[in-house]
C-alpha positions in Angstrom: 7.9 14.2 2.8 10.4 11.5 2.1 9.8 9.1 -0.5 7.8 6.1 0.4 9.2 2.8 -0.8 7.6 0.4 1.9 5.2 -0.3 4.5 7.8 0.3 7.2 8.3 3.8 5.5 4.7 4.7 5.6 4.5 3.7 9.3 7.2 5.9 10.3 5.9 8.8 8.3 2.6 8.5 9.9 3.9 8.6 13.3 5.1 12.0 13.1 2.8 13.8 10.4 -0.5 14.1 9.1 -3.8 12.3 9.6 -5.5 9.3 8.2 -8.9 9.2 6.7 -10.9 6.3 5.2 -12.8 6.6 2.1 -15.9 8.1 4.0 -13.8 10.9 5.3 -13.7 9.5 8.8 -10.4 10.0 10.6 -8.8 6.6 12.0 -5.9 6.2 14.4 -2.7 5.0 13.0 -2.9 1.8 15.3 -6.4 1.2 13.5 -4.9 1.8 9.8 -1.6 -0.5 10.8 -4.1 -3.3 11.9 -6.2 -2.8 8.8 -3.4 -3.1 6.6 -1.7 -6.1 8.2 -4.9 -8.1 8.3 -5.5 -7.6 4.5 -1.9 -8.6 3.6 -2.4 -11.8 6.0 -5.1 -13.1 4.0 -3.8 -15.4 1.4 -7.0 -15.1 -0.8 -6.6 -11.4 -1.3 -4.8 -10.5 -4.3 -1.7 -8.5 -4.6 -2.0 -5.8 -7.2 1.6 -6.3 -8.3 1.4 -9.8 -8.5 -2.1 -9.5 -10.4 -0.6 -7.2 -13.1 2.6 -9.4 -13.7 0.5 -12.7 -14.0 -1.9 -10.8 -16.5 0.9 -9.8 -18.8 -1.3 -7.5 -20.5 1.7 -5.2 -21.6 1.1 -2.8 -18.5 4.0 -0.5 -17.8 5.3 -1.8 -14.5 8.0 0.6 -14.2 6.2 2.5 -11.5 5.1 -0.7 -9.4 6.9 -2.9 -7.0 6.7 -4.8 -3.9 8.8 -4.0 -0.5 10.6 -6.6 1.3 7.5 -7.8 3.2 5.7 -8.3 0.0 3.2 -5.0 0.0 2.4 -3.9 -3.3 3.2 -0.1 -4.2 2.4 2.1 -7.2 3.6 5.5 -7.9 1.2 5.7 -10.8 -2.0 7.8 -10.7 -5.1 5.6 -11.1 -7.9 6.8 -13.5 
């Protein structure tokens, strides 16, 4: 699997491999997934994880976090 660095990378990867499941274990289509992600990105009141962490300035290690050229927030860290 190639390294995912952007939402465009995700779209390309998901067109050729794998299935997408929601948090309830239900499979969703790639088109529905893309619509969902884009709809969330388009709402200005939705908080961007990367922007939030930078603004809070709590000394979090942000070396594994970034925003792609379209402003989508990414993290290669595990969540706990």
